[in-house]
Structure formats: structure tokens, C-alpha cells
C-alpha positions in Angstrom: -17.3 -17.1 45.0 -17.0 -19.2 48.9 -15.9 -21.9 47.5 -13.5 -20.5 44.7 -12.2 -19.0 48.0 -11.8 -22.2 49.6 -10.5 -24.2 46.5 -7.8 -22.0 46.5 -7.1 -21.9 50.4 -7.0 -25.3 50.5 -4.4 -25.0 47.5 -1.7 -22.2 49.6 -2.7 -23.9 53.3 -2.3 -27.6 52.0 0.6 -27.2 48.4 4.1 -26.4 49.1 5.1 -22.4 47.4 7.2 -24.5 44.3 3.9 -27.1 42.5 1.5 -24.4 43.0 0.9 -22.9 39.0 1.1 -20.0 39.4 3.2 -18.9 41.9 6.1 -17.0 40.3 9.2 -15.9 42.4 10.1 -13.7 39.7 8.7 -10.4 38.0 6.7 -11.1 34.7 8.3 -10.2 32.1 5.6 -7.4 30.8 6.0 -5.2 34.1 9.6 -5.5 34.0 9.5 -4.3 31.0 7.4 -1.3 32.2 9.7 -0.7 35.0 13.1 -0.7 32.3 11.6 1.5 29.7 10.5 3.3 32.8 6.5 4.0 31.1 5.7 2.6 35.3 8.2 4.4 37.7 8.1 3.4 40.9 5.6 4.6 42.6 2.0 3.0 44.8 1.0 0.7 43.2 -1.3 -2.5 44.5 -1.0 -6.3 43.0 -4.4 -7.6 43.1 -4.6 -11.1 43.4 -1.5 -11.7 44.6 -1.1 -14.6 46.2 2.6 -15.0 48.2 3.3 -11.6 47.7 5.9 -11.9 45.5 5.7 -9.9 43.0 5.0 -7.4 45.7 8.7 -8.2 47.2 9.8 -7.4 43.9 8.5 -4.0 43.1 9.0 -3.0 47.3 12.5 -3.8 46.6 12.5 -1.3 43.7 10.9 1.5 45.7 7.0 0.9 44.8 5.0 1.3 47.8 3.6 -1.7 48.0 -0.6 -3.3 48.5 -1.2 -6.6 48.0 -4.7 -8.2 47.9 -5.7 -11.7 47.7 -8.9 -12.9 48.3 -7.3 -15.5 50.5 -6.8 -14.8 53.4 -4.2 -18.2 54.0 -2.3 -16.9 51.3 -2.0 -13.5 52.7 -1.1 -14.7 55.8 1.4 -16.6 54.2 2.4 -13.1 52.3 2.5 -11.1 55.6 5.8 -13.6 57.0 8.0 -13.0 53.4 7.1 -9.7 53.6 8.8 -9.3 57.4 11.3 -12.6 56.8 12.3 -9.8 53.7 12.1 -7.1 55.8 9.6 -4.5 53.5 7.1 -2.9 54.6 4.0 -4.3 52.0 0.4 -3.6 53.3 -1.5 -6.7 52.9 -5.6 -7.3 52.2 -8.2 -9.6 52.6 -10.9 -8.3 49.3 -12.8 -10.4 46.6 -12.4 -7.9 43.9 -15.7 -9.8 42.2 -18.0 -8.5 45.7 -18.4 -4.9 46.7 -14.5 -3.7 48.2 -15.2 -2.6 51.7 -11.0 -1.8 52.2 -10.2 1.9 52.1 -7.2 2.3 49.6 -6.5 5.6 48.0 -5.2 6.2 44.3 -3.1 3.9 42.6 -0.6 5.2 40.1 -0.5 1.7 39.0 -2.7 -1.4 39.3 -1.9 -4.8 37.5 -3.4 -8.8 38.0 -1.2 -11.2 36.6 -3.5 -14.1 35.9 -6.3 -13.6 38.0 -8.7 -11.7 35.3 -9.5 -14.9 33.3 -10.7 -16.4 36.6 -13.2 -14.2 37.1 -17.0 -15.1 35.9 -18.3 -13.0 33.2 -20.7 -11.9 35.9 -18.6 -10.6 37.4 -15.8 -8.7 35.4 -18.6 -5.4 35.8 -18.0 -4.8 39.3 -14.2 -6.4 39.7 -13.3 -3.7 36.7 -15.7 -1.1 39.0 -13.4 -1.6 41.9 -10.1 -1.5 40.0 -11.4 1.8 38.4 -12.0 2.9 41.7 -8.7 2.3 43.1 -6.3 4.3 40.5 -5.2 7.9 39.6 -6.7 9.9 36.5 -3.0 8.6 35.3 -3.1 5.5 36.2 -1.4 2.6 34.2 -3.8 -0.4 35.0 -2.2 -4.2 33.3 -3.9 -7.2 33.1 -2.1 -10.5 32.1 -4.6 -12.9 31.0 -7.1 -14.7 28.5 -4.4 -16.6 26.2 -7.3 -19.0 24.5 -4.5 -21.4 23.6 -3.3 -22.1 27.3 -6.1 -25.4 28.3 -4.3 -25.5 31.6 -7.0 -23.6 33.3 -9.6 -26.3 32.3 -9.6 -26.1 28.1 -9.6 -23.4 25.1 -11.2 -20.9 24.5 -12.8 -17.5 26.4 -14.4 -18.3 29.2 -13.6 -21.3 31.2 
């Protein structure tokens, strides 16, 4: 995982944000629909694999109490600066969800990852799932948007890449 972390730190430090394919500025449609349909309302939420914290900032602007987590310290530092610039109070932390978490977080009502899970190797997914489960209260919602088997962007098509 260290190799992967270094790769992402390089991407986040060397590429301009608009050239990073997953660095979308607006909320994904799936999250917008959850909010519009009042399935998920403003609550304590965590953005797993937050990158520059774009989704965390958008949700904080509509009343969510946000925490953003990424394993790239470069991304987290930039996320903190962007939140400060927008005058938003968001907790950003460096953590790797494929390892036992050494961060103390209370339970969340909503957790999501957008495009993270398909980057996690099958042997690490059990730990990822355990970590996510530990962070959620019993009535929480979890959303993961991943695994488009037809998308060849991530080194080929199929379930594992």
C-alpha cells in the first residue's frame, strides 16, 4: 500500500486539480438524490477517500457535520486549505482504511466513498468493511459508488484491476 500512497501523493502534488480525473467539484448524482429525496438529511457524515475534500465541502455548505479521510497526506493538506478558504469547519484526517484504523472517531449517520472501493485489492476489502462498519451507528447509511465493469479507465475491464 505504501507504493500506492506514494503514487497518489505524487498525483496530488504534481498535477493540477482539473487534470485529476476523479477530482469532480460537484456532488455525484447518487448523493444529490439521497438528499433531495430526504433519504439522508444533514447529519454527521464521513467522506472516505475524500481527496481534496470537494464533496465534504459541498455537504458542509448544506448543513452536514463533515469529516473527510484520505490516505494521501498531500490531498488532506490541500483539503484543509480549501475548507479554510471557504470558511468551513470540516475535520480532515489521514488514514488508510485497508489497515486497522488508529483514529478515534465517533459514530456517523452517513458514510460514503466515491470511487475508492474498486481501488482496494480483494484481500484488503475485509479490513475496509470492518473499518467502515466500526464508524457507523446502527441506523446509518453507507454509499459506495464503484465497480463499473465496463469502464476501462482503471487498467482494463472486469471486476479486478
